C-alpha positions as CSV (number, residue, x, y, z in Angstrom):
1,M,2.9,-9.1,-7.3
2,Q,0.6,-10.4,-10.1
3,L,1.9,-13.4,-11.9
4,S,1.9,-13.3,-15.7
5,L,0.6,-16.6,-17.0
6,I,0.6,-15.7,-20.6
7,I,2.3,-18.4,-22.6
8,P,3.8,-17.4,-26.0
9,L,1.7,-18.8,-28.8
10,R,4.6,-20.4,-30.6
11,H,5.3,-22.6,-27.6
12,L,1.7,-23.8,-27.5
13,T,1.8,-24.5,-31.3
14,R,5.0,-26.5,-30.9
15,S,3.6,-28.5,-28.0
16,F,0.3,-29.1,-29.8
17,N,2.1,-30.3,-33.0
18,G,4.4,-32.5,-30.9
19,L,1.5,-34.0,-29.1
20,L,-0.2,-34.8,-32.4
21,R,2.9,-36.5,-33.8
22,S,3.6,-38.5,-30.6
23,H,0.0,-39.7,-30.2
24,P,-1.5,-40.1,-33.8
25,T,-4.4,-42.1,-32.5
26,L,-5.8,-39.2,-30.3
27,P,-8.6,-37.3,-32.1
28,K,-7.5,-33.8,-33.0
29,S,-10.7,-32.3,-31.6
30,W,-9.9,-33.9,-28.2
31,I,-6.4,-32.3,-28.1
32,T,-7.9,-29.0,-29.2
33,G,-10.4,-29.2,-26.4
34,V,-7.7,-29.9,-23.8
35,A,-5.7,-26.9,-25.1
36,I,-8.7,-24.6,-25.0
37,A,-9.5,-25.8,-21.4
38,L,-5.9,-25.2,-20.3
39,L,-5.8,-21.7,-21.8
40,T,-9.2,-20.9,-20.3
41,G,-8.1,-22.1,-16.9
42,L,-4.8,-20.1,-17.0
43,T,-6.7,-17.0,-18.1
44,W,-9.2,-17.4,-15.2
45,L,-6.4,-18.0,-12.8
46,N,-4.6,-14.9,-14.0
47,L,-7.8,-12.8,-13.5
48,A,-8.5,-14.2,-10.1
49,L,-5.1,-13.3,-8.6
50,P,-5.1,-10.0,-6.7
51,A,-3.5,-7.2,-8.7
52,Q,-0.7,-5.3,-7.1
53,A,-1.6,-1.7,-6.7
54,A,0.5,0.4,-9.1
55,P,2.3,3.4,-7.5
56,D,0.4,6.6,-8.2
57,P,2.4,9.2,-10.1
58,Y,1.1,12.0,-7.8
59,V,2.2,10.1,-4.7
60,L,5.7,9.5,-6.3
61,R,6.3,13.0,-7.5
62,Y,4.4,15.4,-5.2
63,L,4.2,13.5,-2.0
64,D,7.8,12.3,-2.4
65,V,7.1,8.7,-1.5
66,N,9.8,6.6,-3.2
67,E,10.2,4.3,-0.2
68,P,8.2,3.7,2.9
69,V,7.6,6.9,4.9
70,E,7.2,7.1,8.7
71,L,3.8,8.6,9.8
72,T,2.6,9.3,13.3
73,I,0.1,6.7,14.3
74,D,-1.1,7.9,17.7
75,D,-1.0,10.6,20.3
76,S,2.1,9.1,21.9
77,G,4.1,10.0,18.8
78,A,4.7,6.4,17.7
79,T,5.3,6.0,14.0
80,R,4.9,3.3,11.4
81,P,6.1,3.1,7.8
82,F,3.6,3.3,5.0
83,S,4.6,2.0,1.6
84,I,4.0,3.8,-1.7
85,E,1.4,1.1,-2.5
86,E,-0.5,1.8,0.8
87,I,-0.5,5.5,0.2
88,S,-1.5,5.0,-3.4
89,K,-4.4,2.9,-2.3
90,G,-5.3,5.6,0.2
91,K,-5.3,8.2,-2.6
92,R,-7.6,6.0,-4.7
93,L,-10.0,5.7,-1.7
94,F,-9.8,9.5,-1.2
95,E,-10.7,10.1,-4.9
96,D,-13.6,7.6,-4.7
97,S,-15.0,8.8,-1.4
98,C,-13.8,12.2,-0.3
99,K,-12.8,14.3,-3.3
100,N,-16.2,15.7,-4.0
101,C,-16.0,17.8,-0.8
102,H,-12.3,17.9,-0.2
103,V,-10.7,18.7,-3.6
104,G,-7.0,19.3,-3.0
105,G,-7.5,19.1,0.8
106,A,-9.9,22.0,0.9
107,T,-13.3,21.6,2.5
108,L,-16.0,22.9,0.1
109,P,-18.9,22.9,2.7
110,N,-16.7,25.0,5.1
111,P,-13.7,26.5,3.3
112,L,-12.2,27.8,6.6
113,I,-11.6,24.2,7.9
114,S,-9.3,22.4,5.4
115,L,-7.3,19.3,5.6
116,S,-4.0,21.2,6.0
117,L,-1.7,19.9,8.7
118,E,-2.2,23.1,10.8
119,T,-6.0,22.7,10.7
120,L,-5.8,19.0,11.5
121,K,-3.6,19.8,14.5
122,G,-6.0,22.6,15.7
123,A,-9.1,20.4,15.8
124,T,-10.5,19.1,19.1
125,P,-9.4,16.4,19.5
126,P,-6.4,16.9,17.1
127,R,-6.6,14.9,13.9
128,D,-2.9,14.9,13.0
129,N,-2.2,11.2,13.3
130,I,-3.5,7.9,11.8
131,A,-5.5,6.8,14.9
132,S,-7.2,10.2,15.3
133,L,-8.1,10.4,11.7
134,V,-9.5,6.9,11.7
135,A,-11.5,7.7,14.9
136,Y,-12.9,10.9,13.2
137,M,-13.9,8.9,10.1
138,R,-15.6,6.3,12.2
139,E,-17.5,8.9,14.3
140,P,-17.2,12.4,12.8
141,L,-17.3,15.3,15.3
142,S,-17.5,19.0,14.7
143,Y,-14.1,20.8,14.5
144,D,-14.4,21.8,18.2
145,G,-15.4,18.3,19.1
146,T,-18.6,19.3,20.8
147,E,-21.2,17.6,18.6
148,E,-21.7,15.0,15.9
149,A,-20.7,16.3,12.5
150,F,-23.2,15.7,9.7
151,G,-21.1,17.4,7.0
152,C,-18.7,14.5,6.7
153,R,-20.2,11.0,6.4
154,Q,-19.5,8.2,8.8
155,V,-17.3,5.4,7.5
156,P,-18.3,2.2,9.2
157,E,-16.2,-1.0,9.1
158,S,-18.7,-2.5,6.8
159,W,-17.8,0.1,4.2
160,L,-14.1,0.4,4.6
161,S,-11.9,-2.0,6.5
162,Q,-9.5,-0.8,9.2
163,T,-6.6,-1.2,6.8
164,E,-8.4,0.8,4.1
165,V,-9.2,3.6,6.5
166,E,-5.6,3.7,7.7
167,N,-4.3,3.9,4.1
168,L,-6.8,6.7,3.5
169,S,-5.6,8.5,6.6
170,A,-1.9,8.0,5.6
171,F,-2.6,9.6,2.2
172,I,-4.3,12.6,3.9
173,L,-1.4,13.1,6.4
174,R,1.3,12.7,3.7
175,A,-0.6,15.1,1.4
176,A,-0.9,17.6,4.3
177,Q,2.9,17.3,4.9
178,K,4.1,17.5,1.3
179,G,1.3,18.2,-1.2
180,P,1.8,21.5,-3.0
181,G,-1.3,23.7,-2.3
182,W,-2.9,20.9,-0.2
183,G,-5.5,22.3,2.2
184,A,-5.5,25.9,0.8
185,T,-8.3,28.1,2.2
186,S,-8.2,30.6,-0.6
187,F,-8.6,29.8,-4.3
């Protein structure tokens, strides 16, 4: 959670005036400089703190993520909870990196192969869990798994970290489960 370090102006004014009264020998310009340095430092500190990802309204409303949701992480059926923040981050990554070809879970270069849950399950190997989607993004293969896929770009660790790719996969899986119209093959 991001800390709010904004100090109400009236408190600064009172402190500044109190300092002037208690130390009349201090030059006013010195006290002003200290106050400006303090405010500048607090502002930089506030900007340097990592911002908490705000929940995405689409994720809240259409993907029905109000609390952590369990998503399948591997072929054994093991699950892990993904928070609304993680799925919201995944949605932002999808919008930044995937949306041009996969608007609404469709696949514009090949409309018959969408990101619907049924289509993801039907791929070879299946891509219906976090680990298999991450593996696909790291080394894309054709739908039947026989050759390298050039239609979808490879996502190396130097581009997106493991956590980011897992969040992206979580968004895709949750959208495939709950997103209205997600992965439609007819428009």
